[in-house]
C-alpha positions, 0 to 999 in steps of 0.5 A: 459514482459512489458504491457501498460495498512483535514479529522479528526480522525473520521476515527476511528479504529473501523470504519476501514475497515467497508465497509463489514458491510454496503456494499462496496459503503456505507460510514461507517462513515456517511452512504451515499451510492454511485453508482460505477461511483459516487465513482470512479469520486470522487477517492473513497472518500465520498463526504459528510464526506471525508471518504477514501474508499479502492482503488485497485492496478490498480485503484490506478495506474490509479489515480496516473500515467499519462495516457498510461505511466504505463508499468508493469514489472514482471507480470509473477512472482508467489509465490511458496509453499515451505512448502506445507502449509495447514490450512483450505485449501491448500496455492496453493488454496488460491493463485489461489482464490486471483488471480481470485478475483484480476486479479493479480499474487501477492499482488504488481504491479510494473513498469515504469510510469510518474506522472505529466510528471515526470518519476518514478518507481511505485509500488502499493500493493493490500490489496485484495490479501491475505491482501496485505501480503508480501511473497517472490514474493512481496519482489522480485518484490519490490527489482527489482523495486528498481534496475530498479529505480537505473539503470534509476536514476528515483525515486521509488514511492511505495503505501503500504497497507499490513497486514504484512508477509505471514505466509504460506511461513514461514521464506522465508516470514520473510526474505523479511524484510532484503531483501527489506531493503537492496534494499532500501539501494542500492537505496540510494547508487545510490542517487535515492529517495524513496517516500512512500504513506501509505494507509490503512492499512500499518502494521507489516512487511511492516511498519517495513521494506521498508515502513518506510525507504523512503526519504518522507513518506506521508499517507492518512487520517485515515489510520491505520499505526501500527506494531500491530492493536489496538485491539491486543495491548489493549488485550495484555496491558489491557490498554485503548488506545487513539481513534486515536491510530495508525492512520495517524493523531497520527503518524503525531503528533509524526513525523512518517510521513511527511504529511497527503495528501488527495487523491484528492491532492496526484497526484499533491503532488507527482508531486511536490516531483518528481520535487524537487528530479529531 
């Protein structure tokens, strides 16, 4: 049911996420401290050094979509517990805690919107919901967003922030990779564009599936974009990695992303892309 509602590579890998060690409103790079309203007024970007703080899904929608144009779809979808999974606590308890903490049913919010007066479908991932992990509900909501975009002939804009597949759902979670890839393929057959904004972090199964298949891929400065985090790679290979390993700037040099766009420029940048594809 619908409802309305150039930073350098000094964002190094050991600084991300970083906020927990210094407080949620203290910049981990320059140690500047902000009130909530000060951060929100600057789109949650440090005014002193340009560090990009994380943004929650609904905050991201408010930053990108024209006021009053976002209509959420599939808000009632919830993840099941097919394995009866239990580690330190039951999977159902983890889902309930994540929903209470974020106010969301799962790790993605999707619906119709307009950006710079250009109609689109908008899907935004929420890292605070179990690390933005992709389970069956996330895959289903993304696939439905692709279907709606194809039916409307409106581009799909997706903002990713994910730690990868959700292990508590086992093979059902892994099956979301081919499912979302097939959804993007159907979107292309309908000649409907997909635009991806990779926020910090975009990793593992999400990076390896739909996030990397967009017609245009942009990233925020300093975002970690890698299948596996640098610490794991370094421990496995026992080799010293470059300071910018996996960061957006490194990905840009190797042609993995089309552009690195500051948060203040992101909405007009997407507006221009939507105008071009229109």
